[in-house]
Backbone as JSON, one array per atom type, in Angstrom:
{
  "sequence": "MHSGLVQLAYAYFDGAMTAAGSTINQNIPAEQLGVARARQRNIEGWKRPVKIRKD",
  "N": [[-14.5, -4.92, 29.61], [-12.28, -2.86, 27.91], [-8.88, -3.18, 27.55], [-7.0, -2.01, 25.99], [-4.93, -3.46, 25.04], [-3.32, -5.38, 22.5], [-3.25, -8.47, 20.88], [-0.22, -9.77, 19.87], [1.02, -10.89, 16.77], [3.52, -11.12, 15.89], [7.0, -11.13, 16.81], [8.72, -9.01, 19.09], [11.92, -8.27, 19.76], [14.46, -7.84, 22.33], [14.96, -4.43, 22.89], [13.88, -3.67, 20.46], [11.97, -1.48, 18.37], [8.95, 0.12, 17.17], [8.13, 2.17, 14.48], [6.14, 5.18, 14.42], [2.86, 4.94, 13.13], [3.34, 2.66, 11.67], [2.57, -0.54, 10.29], [3.26, -3.55, 11.35], [4.45, -6.56, 9.97], [6.28, -8.55, 10.15], [8.8, -10.21, 12.15], [10.72, -8.21, 14.43], [14.07, -7.79, 14.76], [16.37, -7.76, 17.58], [17.36, -4.6, 18.92], [16.68, -3.08, 16.64], [14.8, -0.9, 14.43], [11.52, -1.08, 13.41], [10.01, -0.19, 10.44], [7.25, 0.28, 8.53], [5.16, 0.88, 5.89], [2.27, 1.22, 3.87], [2.34, 1.17, 0.32], [1.56, 4.03, -1.57], [-1.48, 4.36, -3.36], [-3.18, 5.74, -6.1], [-6.47, 6.27, -6.98], [-7.94, 6.38, -9.93], [-10.65, 8.29, -11.18], [-12.22, 8.14, -8.92], [-15.02, 8.92, -6.89], [-16.4, 11.03, -4.43], [-18.6, 9.7, -1.96], [-22.13, 10.32, -2.0], [-23.88, 12.02, 0.46], [-26.86, 11.23, 2.14], [-29.41, 13.33, 3.06], [-30.99, 13.67, 6.19], [-34.11, 14.61, 7.04]],
  "CA": [[-13.67, -3.73, 29.68], [-11.2, -2.87, 26.93], [-7.63, -2.81, 28.21], [-6.11, -1.33, 25.06], [-3.87, -4.37, 24.63], [-3.56, -6.1, 21.27], [-2.44, -9.69, 20.81], [0.78, -9.65, 18.82], [1.28, -12.07, 15.97], [4.94, -11.09, 15.55], [7.83, -10.95, 17.99], [9.58, -7.84, 19.28], [13.02, -8.72, 20.58], [15.01, -6.82, 23.24], [15.39, -3.17, 22.33], [13.23, -3.38, 19.17], [10.96, -0.42, 18.42], [8.1, 0.26, 15.99], [7.95, 3.57, 14.1], [4.75, 5.64, 14.46], [2.09, 4.74, 11.9], [3.74, 1.44, 10.98], [1.85, -1.79, 10.47], [4.35, -4.52, 11.32], [4.02, -7.9, 9.56], [7.42, -9.46, 10.29], [9.5, -10.04, 13.42], [11.72, -7.14, 14.48], [15.22, -8.26, 15.53], [16.83, -6.94, 18.71], [18.07, -3.34, 18.66], [16.36, -2.52, 15.33], [13.56, -0.14, 14.32], [10.64, -1.57, 12.35], [9.27, 0.86, 9.73], [6.49, -0.35, 7.45], [4.01, 1.67, 5.44], [1.73, 0.75, 2.59], [2.67, 2.0, -0.83], [0.41, 4.85, -1.96], [-2.17, 4.1, -4.63], [-4.13, 6.78, -6.48], [-7.55, 5.6, -7.69], [-8.45, 7.27, -10.96], [-12.1, 8.29, -11.35], [-12.9, 7.99, -7.63], [-15.97, 9.99, -6.56], [-16.82, 11.06, -3.03], [-19.98, 9.24, -1.8], [-23.13, 11.36, -1.75], [-24.56, 11.83, 1.74], [-28.31, 11.4, 2.1], [-29.85, 14.21, 4.15], [-32.11, 13.22, 7.02], [-34.9, 15.78, 7.44]],
  "C": [[-12.5, -3.87, 28.7], [-9.92, -2.36, 27.59], [-6.69, -2.04, 27.29], [-4.96, -2.22, 24.59], [-4.28, -5.12, 23.37], [-2.68, -7.33, 21.27], [-1.49, -9.57, 19.63], [0.97, -10.97, 18.09], [2.77, -12.17, 15.61], [5.74, -10.73, 16.79], [8.63, -9.65, 17.93], [10.69, -8.3, 20.21], [13.59, -7.56, 21.38], [15.48, -5.58, 22.5], [14.75, -2.82, 20.99], [12.14, -2.34, 19.36], [10.17, -0.43, 17.11], [7.92, 1.74, 15.71], [6.46, 3.92, 14.11], [4.09, 5.43, 13.1], [2.43, 3.47, 11.15], [2.8, 0.29, 11.29], [2.89, -2.88, 10.27], [3.81, -5.9, 10.95], [5.17, -8.89, 9.52], [8.04, -9.23, 11.66], [10.51, -8.9, 13.31], [12.87, -7.63, 15.34], [15.61, -7.28, 16.63], [17.58, -5.71, 18.22], [17.84, -2.77, 17.26], [15.03, -1.79, 15.39], [12.76, -0.68, 13.15], [9.85, -0.41, 11.75], [8.56, 0.19, 8.56], [5.28, 0.52, 7.12], [3.57, 1.11, 4.09], [2.14, 1.71, 1.48], [1.42, 2.77, -1.25], [-0.14, 4.41, -3.3], [-3.1, 5.27, -4.88], [-5.18, 6.12, -7.36], [-8.18, 6.6, -8.65], [-9.97, 7.15, -11.06], [-12.89, 8.14, -10.06], [-13.81, 9.19, -7.38], [-16.33, 9.88, -5.08], [-18.27, 10.58, -2.94], [-20.91, 10.41, -1.49], [-23.84, 11.04, -0.44], [-26.05, 12.09, 1.56], [-28.73, 12.21, 3.31], [-31.04, 13.6, 4.88], [-32.86, 14.45, 7.48], [-35.8, 15.48, 8.61]]
}
């Protein structure tokens, strides 16, 4: 049964919060908000994969 819990590799101290959509990779000190997002990359020449139809 999946409980929805994830093992944390980093510490959240008293009052620390994580912003929505953030992937945290460092400890968050007490009473601070952790905000982390990946930098956007645009891939030139990218093509959408072609789906194979199943008849």
